[in-house]
All heavy atoms as an XYZ file, in Angstrom:
660
protein
N       0.806     -1.205      0.000
C       0.000      0.000      0.000
C       0.842      1.260      0.000
O       0.506      2.234     -0.628
C      -0.904      0.030      1.223
C      -2.255     -0.541      1.041
S      -3.089      0.047     -0.411
C      -4.673     -0.456     -0.015
N       1.946      1.236      0.727
C       2.772      2.425      0.840
C       3.338      2.835     -0.522
O       3.395      4.009     -0.850
C       3.896      2.189      1.834
C       4.636      3.429      2.198
C       5.618      3.160      3.305
C       6.271      4.454      3.713
N       7.172      4.280      4.822
N       3.767      1.868     -1.327
C       4.325      2.196     -2.634
C       3.254      2.807     -3.546
O       3.553      3.641     -4.389
C       4.941      0.958     -3.287
O       3.940      0.005     -3.549
N       2.012      2.400     -3.381
C       0.921      2.985     -4.157
C       0.733      4.454     -3.848
O       0.499      5.271     -4.733
N       0.864      4.817     -2.574
C       0.748      6.230     -2.188
C       1.910      7.046     -2.717
O       1.741      8.176     -3.124
C       0.662      6.350     -0.671
C      -0.724      6.089     -0.152
C      -0.799      6.452      1.298
N      -1.087      5.195      1.988
C      -0.743      4.903      3.210
N      -0.051      5.743      3.920
N      -1.066      3.762      3.745
N       3.099      6.471     -2.684
C       4.276      7.178     -3.197
C       4.113      7.431     -4.691
O       4.388      8.524     -5.186
C       5.560      6.376     -2.910
C       6.747      6.982     -3.630
C       5.815      6.315     -1.419
N       3.648      6.420     -5.426
C       3.437      6.589     -6.860
C       2.360      7.636     -7.140
O       2.517      8.465     -8.029
C       3.046      5.260     -7.505
C       2.832      5.362     -8.980
C       3.901      5.532     -9.833
C       1.554      5.311     -9.520
C       3.704      5.635    -11.198
C       1.351      5.414    -10.872
C       2.435      5.572    -11.722
N       1.284      7.628     -6.368
C       0.221      8.617     -6.552
C       0.739     10.021     -6.277
O       0.425     10.972     -7.000
C      -0.964      8.308     -5.644
N       1.566     10.181     -5.249
C       2.142     11.490     -4.945
C       3.074     11.934     -6.070
O       3.099     13.090     -6.450
C       2.899     11.423     -3.616
C       3.340     12.790     -3.143
C       4.028     12.744     -1.797
N       3.177     12.112     -0.798
C       3.626     11.288      0.148
N       4.895     11.004      0.237
N       2.789     10.775      1.010
N       3.838     10.993     -6.622
C       4.724     11.314     -7.740
C       3.918     11.777     -8.953
O       4.252     12.761     -9.590
C       5.576     10.095     -8.120
C       6.366     10.295     -9.369
C       7.495     11.090     -9.370
C       5.968      9.697    -10.556
C       8.225     11.287    -10.523
C       6.690      9.883    -11.711
C       7.823     10.676    -11.699
N       2.836     11.088     -9.264
C       1.999     11.477    -10.408
C       1.382     12.851    -10.185
O       1.274     13.642    -11.104
C       0.903     10.443    -10.670
C       1.396      9.129    -11.216
C       2.187      9.308    -12.486
C       1.308      9.473    -13.684
N       2.033      9.623    -14.937
N       0.974     13.151     -8.940
C       0.405     14.467     -8.647
C       1.457     15.555     -8.829
O       1.183     16.599     -9.408
C      -0.160     14.520     -7.226
C      -1.431     13.731     -7.046
S      -2.779     14.397     -8.029
C      -3.055     15.927     -7.180
N       2.675     15.323     -8.362
C       3.716     16.342     -8.507
C       4.111     16.496     -9.965
O       4.420     17.590    -10.422
C       4.936     15.999     -7.652
O       5.597     14.864     -8.153
N       4.092     15.404    -10.727
C       4.400     15.476    -12.157
C       3.348     16.312    -12.876
O       3.682     17.136    -13.727
C       4.453     14.062    -12.737
C       4.817     14.014    -14.197
C       4.864     12.593    -14.700
O       5.517     11.749    -14.064
O       4.223     12.330    -15.725
N       2.086     16.130    -12.543
C       1.024     16.907    -13.159
C       1.145     18.378    -12.769
O       0.987     19.270    -13.595
C      -0.350     16.365    -12.773
C      -1.464     17.036    -13.562
C      -2.799     16.451    -13.274
N      -3.225     16.930    -11.973
C      -4.053     16.291    -11.170
N      -4.553     15.148    -11.525
N      -4.391     16.789    -10.011
N       1.466     18.634    -11.516
C       1.645     20.004    -11.063
C       2.802     20.659    -11.807
O       2.704     21.816    -12.221
C       1.916     20.027     -9.551
C       2.188     21.401     -9.014
C       1.161     22.304     -8.849
C       3.477     21.789     -8.702
C       1.397     23.576     -8.363
C       3.724     23.056     -8.210
C       2.686     23.949     -8.048
N       3.896     19.949    -11.997
C       5.042     20.498    -12.712
C       4.686     20.839    -14.154
O       5.069     21.896    -14.653
C       6.209     19.523    -12.693
C       6.825     19.377    -11.312
O       6.581     20.255    -10.457
O       7.536     18.390    -11.095
N       3.953     19.971    -14.833
C       3.597     20.254    -16.222
C       2.617     21.427    -16.303
O       2.700     22.240    -17.217
C       3.017     19.012    -16.906
O       1.805     18.623    -16.310
N       1.723     21.556    -15.320
C       0.808     22.702    -15.301
C       1.583     24.000    -15.100
O       1.290     25.013    -15.740
C      -0.233     22.541    -14.196
C      -1.279     21.485    -14.498
C      -2.217     21.252    -13.330
O      -2.116     21.974    -12.317
O      -3.045     20.343    -13.439
N       2.591     23.971    -14.230
C       3.404     25.155    -14.006
C       4.196     25.523    -15.256
O       4.344     26.708    -15.571
C       4.367     24.929    -12.823
C       3.673     24.905    -11.494
C       2.999     26.234    -11.178
O       3.569     27.288    -11.393
N       1.785     26.161    -10.692
N       4.705     24.533    -15.969
C       5.422     24.809    -17.219
C       4.505     25.504    -18.219
O       4.908     26.462    -18.885
C       5.964     23.512    -17.826
C       7.225     22.943    -17.212
C       7.531     21.587    -17.814
C       8.389     23.884    -17.409
N       3.284     25.023    -18.335
C       2.336     25.610    -19.288
C       2.002     27.045    -18.890
O       2.018     27.955    -19.726
C       1.048     24.749    -19.383
C      -0.032     25.467    -20.148
C       1.371     23.413    -20.031
N       1.718     27.263    -17.616
C       1.346     28.611    -17.178
C       2.500     29.598    -17.311
O       2.294     30.755    -17.686
C       0.865     28.567    -15.723
C      -0.458     27.844    -15.491
C      -0.742     27.748    -13.999
C      -1.587     28.556    -16.201
N       3.695     29.157    -17.027
C       4.843     30.068    -17.072
C       5.341     30.358    -18.474
O       6.075     31.319    -18.676
C       5.979     29.497    -16.237
C       5.649     29.526    -14.770
C       6.756     28.988    -13.952
N       6.333     28.959    -12.556
C       7.144     28.745    -11.561
N       8.413     28.529    -11.780
N       6.688     28.733    -10.325
N       4.972     29.542    -19.452
C       5.470     29.740    -20.809
C       4.372     30.141    -21.790
O       4.502     29.958    -22.993
C       6.188     28.479    -21.279
C       7.477     28.267    -20.544
N       7.535     27.565    -19.364
C       8.731     28.705    -20.796
C       8.773     27.564    -18.936
N       9.521     28.246    -19.772
N       3.305     30.709    -21.270
C       2.232     31.199    -22.142
C       2.746     32.311    -23.054
O       2.356     32.408    -24.215
C       1.047     31.692    -21.309
C      -0.050     32.275    -22.137
C      -0.837     31.465    -22.924
C      -0.290     33.631    -22.144
C      -1.849     31.997    -23.705
C      -1.298     34.170    -22.903
C      -2.073     33.350    -23.692
N       3.633     33.150    -22.555
C       4.202     34.227    -23.363
C       4.979     33.706    -24.547
O       5.019     34.342    -25.616
N       5.601     32.548    -24.390
C       6.311     31.927    -25.506
C       5.348     31.579    -26.631
O       5.653     31.790    -27.807
C       7.038     30.670    -25.019
C       7.779     29.854    -26.072
C       8.940     30.657    -26.643
C       8.278     28.557    -25.465
N       4.185     31.086    -26.268
C       3.172     30.751    -27.270
C       2.732     32.012    -28.008
O       2.622     32.017    -29.236
C       1.961     30.045    -26.623
C       0.850     29.830    -27.631
C       2.386     28.737    -26.010
N       2.495     33.090    -27.271
C       2.093     34.353    -27.908
C       3.172     34.855    -28.870
O       2.870     35.318    -29.956
C       1.804     35.424    -26.855
C       0.677     35.129    -25.919
C      -0.680     35.423    -26.396
N      -0.834     36.753    -26.944
C      -1.905     37.118    -27.611
N      -2.895     36.270    -27.780
N      -2.019     38.316    -28.107
N       4.439     34.760    -28.458
C       5.538     35.239    -29.295
C       5.672     34.413    -30.572
O       5.832     34.966    -31.664
C       6.842     35.213    -28.513
N       5.569     33.103    -30.446
C       5.671     32.237    -31.625
C       4.473     32.468    -32.539
O       4.621     32.535    -33.767
C       5.788     30.754    -31.208
C       5.657     29.833    -32.403
C       7.107     30.510    -30.495
N       3.284     32.619    -31.974
C       2.085     32.856    -32.789
C       2.196     34.177    -33.545
O       1.827     34.258    -34.719
C       0.840     32.856    -31.903
N       2.708     35.199    -32.906
C       2.860     36.497    -33.576
C       3.881     36.402    -34.701
O       3.691     36.989    -35.783
C       3.282     37.556    -32.572
N       4.956     35.663    -34.471
C       5.979     35.504    -35.495
C       5.448     34.711    -36.694
O       5.700     35.051    -37.850
C       7.203     34.817    -34.910
C       8.403     34.884    -35.809
C       9.653     34.310    -35.164
N       9.837     34.780    -33.800
C      10.114     33.985    -32.777
N      10.236     32.693    -32.957
N      10.286     34.475    -31.572
N       4.694     33.661    -36.413
C       4.134     32.832    -37.489
C       3.045     33.597    -38.237
O       2.924     33.477    -39.458
C       3.573     31.515    -36.895
C       2.750     30.758    -37.905
C       4.713     30.653    -36.386
N       2.284     34.393    -37.527
C       1.168     35.149    -38.130
C       1.643     36.076    -39.243
O       0.937     36.313    -40.216
C       0.461     35.966    -37.029
C      -0.569     36.949    -37.510
C      -1.751     36.236    -38.145
N      -2.734     37.177    -38.596
C      -2.756     37.703    -39.813
N      -1.852     37.399    -40.688
N      -3.719     38.539    -40.156
N       2.866     36.579    -39.130
C       3.393     37.494    -40.135
C       3.529     36.828    -41.502
O       3.495     37.516    -42.527
C       4.740     38.040    -39.688
N       3.627     35.502    -41.532
C       3.815     34.783    -42.792
C       2.556     34.075    -43.289
O       2.637     33.298    -44.229
C       4.933     33.749    -42.625
C       6.247     34.398    -42.284
O       6.569     35.464    -42.786
N       7.003     33.761    -41.415
N       1.421     34.339    -42.684
C       0.182     33.657    -43.051
C      -0.828     34.641    -43.636
O      -0.700     35.854    -43.463
C      -0.418     32.991    -41.811
C       0.387     31.830    -41.222
C      -0.275     31.327    -39.954
C       0.544     30.705    -42.218
N      -1.855     34.113    -44.318
C      -2.897     34.993    -44.855
C      -3.616     35.778    -43.767
O      -3.647     35.376    -42.605
C      -3.867     34.019    -45.533
C      -3.107     32.773    -45.743
C      -2.065     32.721    -44.674
N      -4.216     36.884    -44.144
C      -4.847     37.795    -43.185
C      -6.044     37.201    -42.444
O      -6.355     37.629    -41.342
C      -5.309     39.059    -43.908
C      -4.202     40.002    -44.231
C      -4.860     41.336    -44.519
N      -4.089     42.522    -44.446
C      -3.425     43.019    -43.422
N      -3.360     42.338    -42.320
N      -2.805     44.169    -43.480
N      -6.739     36.249    -43.030
C      -7.947     35.736    -42.393
C      -7.653     34.818    -41.207
O      -8.566     34.452    -40.470
C      -8.839     35.021    -43.410
C      -8.283     33.723    -43.906
N      -7.372     33.665    -44.930
C      -8.498     32.458    -43.512
C      -7.058     32.404    -45.164
N      -7.724     31.650    -44.308
N      -6.414     34.457    -40.972
C      -6.062     33.634    -39.819
C      -5.730     34.551    -38.650
O      -4.848     35.398    -38.736
C      -4.873     32.711    -40.146
C      -5.274     31.757    -41.264
C      -4.447     31.937    -38.906
C      -4.164     30.860    -41.725
N      -6.461     34.392    -37.570
C      -6.314     35.257    -36.403
C      -5.201     34.768    -35.480
O      -4.933     33.569    -35.401
C      -7.631     35.302    -35.615
C      -8.793     35.872    -36.389
C      -8.624     37.356    -36.660
O      -8.041     38.058    -35.823
O      -9.082     37.798    -37.719
N      -4.613     35.697    -34.765
C      -3.567     35.355    -33.799
C      -4.135     34.476    -32.689
O      -3.475     33.543    -32.226
C      -2.925     36.636    -33.213
C      -1.954     36.291    -32.098
C      -2.226     37.426    -34.282
N      -5.361     34.736    -32.282
C      -5.977     33.937    -31.215
C      -6.113     32.469    -31.611
O      -5.955     31.581    -30.775
C      -7.336     34.501    -30.833
C      -7.226     35.852    -30.161
O      -6.146     36.145    -29.604
O      -8.211     36.618    -30.195
N      -6.402     32.214    -32.879
C      -6.475     30.827    -33.352
C      -5.103     30.160    -33.282
O      -4.979     28.988    -32.897
C      -6.994     30.772    -34.785
C      -8.437     31.211    -34.890
O      -9.176     31.093    -33.887
O      -8.832     31.678    -35.984
N      -4.076     30.902    -33.646
C      -2.722     30.358    -33.568
C      -2.308     30.111    -32.121
O      -1.643     29.122    -31.817
C      -1.734     31.312    -34.242
C      -1.911     31.489    -35.745
C      -0.978     32.577    -36.255
C      -1.669     30.185    -36.468
N      -2.709     31.003    -31.225
C      -2.394     30.829    -29.807
C      -3.089     29.582    -29.270
O      -2.498     28.810    -28.520
C      -2.788     32.080    -28.990
C      -2.726     31.812    -27.499
C      -1.890     33.243    -29.358
N      -4.329     29.386    -29.675
C      -5.062     28.210    -29.210
C      -4.368     26.930    -29.671
O      -4.167     26.003    -28.886
C      -6.493     28.244    -29.727
C      -7.345     27.119    -29.212
C      -8.786     27.236    -29.686
O      -9.112     28.063    -30.517
N      -9.632     26.392    -29.151
N      -3.974     26.860    -30.927
C      -3.256     25.689    -31.420
C      -1.902     25.548    -30.729
O      -1.457     24.440    -30.428
C      -3.052     25.780    -32.932
C      -4.337     25.545    -33.705
O      -5.289     24.999    -33.113
O      -4.386     25.905    -34.889
N      -1.245     26.682    -30.488
C       0.039     26.650    -29.816
C      -0.062     26.140    -28.393
O       0.852     25.482    -27.886
N      -1.168     26.428    -27.732
C      -1.356     25.938    -26.365
C      -1.455     24.417    -26.337
O      -0.945     23.772    -25.415
C      -2.594     26.562    -25.728
C      -2.414     28.010    -25.339
S      -1.047     28.299    -24.206
C      -1.663     27.515    -22.731
N      -2.091     23.829    -27.349
C      -2.133     22.362    -27.422
C      -0.719     21.805    -27.559
O      -0.369     20.809    -26.934
C      -3.001     21.898    -28.593
C      -4.463     22.102    -28.373
C      -5.198     22.865    -29.249
C      -5.109     21.531    -27.291
C      -6.554     23.063    -29.062
C      -6.465     21.715    -27.087
C      -7.188     22.481    -27.975
N       0.097     22.454    -28.383
C       1.481     22.030    -28.532
C       2.274     22.209    -27.255
O       3.115     21.372    -26.900
N       2.034     23.300    -26.536
C       2.732     23.556    -25.277
C       2.356     22.517    -24.223
O       3.215     22.025    -23.486
C       2.415     24.959    -24.775
C       3.163     25.415    -23.530
C       4.645     25.555    -23.823
C       2.598     26.734    -23.035
N       1.089     22.168    -24.166
C       0.639     21.140    -23.218
C       1.281     19.802    -23.551
O       1.762     19.078    -22.662
C      -0.898     21.044    -23.210
C      -1.487     22.309    -22.593
C      -1.374     19.789    -22.476
C      -2.977     22.464    -22.796
N       1.343     19.465    -24.830
C       1.983     18.225    -25.253
C       3.468     18.249    -24.901
O       4.018     17.255    -24.417
C       1.791     18.029    -26.759
C       2.350     16.711    -27.231
O       2.062     15.676    -26.598
O       3.083     16.716    -28.248
N       4.120     19.379    -25.123
C       5.544     19.495    -24.796
C       5.768     19.356    -23.301
O       6.749     18.731    -22.871
C       6.081     20.831    -25.290
N       4.896     19.930    -22.482
C       5.043     19.830    -21.023
C       4.884     18.388    -20.558
O       5.560     17.960    -19.622
C       4.018     20.726    -20.333
N       4.026     17.636    -21.201
C       3.838     16.235    -20.821
C       5.043     15.373    -21.204
O       5.399     14.438    -20.507
C       2.595     15.670    -21.488
C       1.323     16.178    -20.896
C       0.137     15.552    -21.568
N      -1.092     16.122    -21.053
C      -2.217     16.169    -21.728
N      -2.280     15.682    -22.947
N      -3.287     16.709    -21.194
N       5.651     15.691    -22.337
C       6.742     14.858    -22.845
C       8.132     15.319    -22.415
O       9.107     14.617    -22.651
C       6.704     14.849    -24.373
C       5.478     14.194    -24.930
C       5.464     14.350    -26.425
N       4.253     13.820    -26.998
C       4.237     12.883    -27.922
N       5.356     12.411    -28.397
N       3.099     12.446    -28.378
N       8.225     16.478    -21.822
C       9.525     17.057    -21.493
C      10.271     16.238    -20.448
O       9.707     15.835    -19.434
C       9.335     18.486    -20.987
C      10.616     19.169    -20.599
C      11.596     19.416    -21.543
C      10.842     19.573    -19.299
C      12.773     20.051    -21.197
C      12.006     20.214    -18.938
C      12.976     20.440    -19.887
O      14.132     21.071    -19.536
N      11.545     16.006    -20.710
C      12.410     15.304    -19.773
C      13.578     16.227    -19.438
O      14.462     16.439    -20.274
C      12.919     14.011    -20.395
C      13.790     13.207    -19.458
O      13.820     13.520    -18.254
O      14.443     12.258    -19.931
N      13.606     16.794    -18.236
C      14.661     17.752    -17.894
C      16.052     17.126    -17.819
O      17.051     17.831    -17.876
C      14.237     18.290    -16.529
C      13.322     17.279    -15.976
C      12.661     16.611    -17.148
N      16.139     15.813    -17.755
C      17.427     15.138    -17.658
C      18.157     15.060    -18.988
O      19.298     14.640    -19.038
C      17.247     13.735    -17.070
C      16.591     13.753    -15.732
N      17.208     14.278    -14.620
C      15.367     13.350    -15.330
C      16.401     14.180    -13.586
N      15.274     13.616    -13.986
N      17.513     15.464    -20.070
C      18.155     15.427    -21.384
C      19.096     16.604    -21.620
O      19.841     16.610    -22.573
C      17.104     15.412    -22.482
C      16.321     14.145    -22.528
C      15.363     14.193    -23.659
N      15.434     12.942    -24.377
C      14.820     12.698    -25.480
N      14.098     13.645    -26.043
N      14.907     11.531    -26.063
N      19.014     17.610    -20.781
C      19.918     18.746    -20.907
C      19.449     19.816    -21.871
O      20.237     20.656    -22.295
N      18.174     19.817    -22.227
C      17.601     20.813    -23.132
C      16.669     21.702    -22.322
O      15.865     21.206    -21.532
C      16.820     20.132    -24.277
C      16.194     21.148    -25.194
C      17.708     19.185    -25.043
N      16.783     23.002    -22.519
C      15.873     23.920    -21.827
C      14.459     23.724    -22.352
O      14.260     23.431    -23.532
C      16.310     25.357    -22.055
C      17.596     25.697    -21.369
C      17.993     27.125    -21.607
N      16.833     27.978    -21.789
C      16.825     29.070    -22.536
N      17.895     29.434    -23.181
N      15.747     29.800    -22.650
N      13.478     23.927    -21.486
C      12.089     23.709    -21.891
C      11.650     24.611    -23.043
O      11.013     24.130    -23.983
C      11.131     23.859    -20.702
C       9.703     23.647    -21.101
C       9.233     22.384    -21.391
C       8.833     24.718    -21.217
C       7.918     22.176    -21.789
C       7.525     24.528    -21.610
C       7.068     23.249    -21.887
N      11.958     25.917    -23.046
C      11.520     26.747    -24.176
C      12.075     26.267    -25.525
O      11.368     26.299    -26.528
C      12.046     28.138    -23.841
C      12.189     28.140    -22.368
C      12.573     26.737    -21.997
N      13.320     25.806    -25.525
C      13.905     25.290    -26.768
C      13.186     24.026    -27.223
O      12.968     23.818    -28.419
C      15.394     25.008    -26.584
C      16.181     26.263    -26.289
O      15.741     27.353    -26.725
O      17.229     26.165    -25.630
N      12.831     23.178    -26.279
C      12.107     21.950    -26.601
C      10.686     22.259    -27.076
O      10.185     21.672    -28.031
C      12.076     21.044    -25.359
C      11.325     19.763    -25.562
C      11.897     18.697    -26.246
C      10.036     19.600    -25.063
C      11.221     17.522    -26.430
C       9.348     18.418    -25.227
C       9.941     17.381    -25.915
O       9.251     16.218    -26.102
N      10.037     23.210    -26.412
C       8.626     23.491    -26.687
C       8.415     24.218    -28.016
O       7.364     24.063    -28.636
C       8.022     24.308    -25.556
N       9.364     25.014    -28.462
C       9.204     25.769    -29.705
C       8.877     24.873    -30.882
O       8.114     25.252    -31.767
C      10.459     26.567    -30.019
C      10.566     27.834    -29.237
C      11.819     28.595    -29.640
C      12.075     29.721    -28.713
N      13.337     30.400    -29.013
N       9.431     23.687    -30.899
C       9.200     22.781    -32.026
C       7.791     22.168    -31.991
O       7.307     21.709    -33.013
C      10.247     21.671    -32.018
C      11.626     22.192    -32.165
N      12.112     22.680    -33.351
C      12.639     22.336    -31.271
C      13.341     23.081    -33.197
N      13.694     22.901    -31.938
N       7.171     22.174    -30.844
C       5.832     21.608    -30.732
C       4.738     22.669    -30.828
O       3.581     22.355    -31.037
C       5.690     20.854    -29.411
C       6.649     19.700    -29.336
C       6.115     18.636    -28.436
N       7.020     17.524    -28.419
C       6.846     16.428    -29.153
N       5.812     16.322    -29.933
N       7.690     15.460    -29.076
N       5.117     23.912    -30.599
C       4.119     24.991    -30.641
C       3.759     25.252    -32.040
O       3.770     25.451    -32.950
C       4.654     26.258    -29.954
C       4.821     25.986    -28.481
C       3.722     27.430    -30.176
C       5.430     27.108    -27.688
């Protein structure tokens, strides 16, 4: 039973860490969306790009492994 609680606590802290990554790097999504928007047709809104970028940021936060030696913003840019 004790190992089950330890694993549950680990999963909770992992989820908290990924939520913090997403919240702290929202500005990165806005910056990438603004940069990409400059090369797209006018009918595509920045808010739509931000929404899609947030899905990529959430995916990056779930898959990120800090032990690989890559900073999170560098890793996330490719998924945004």
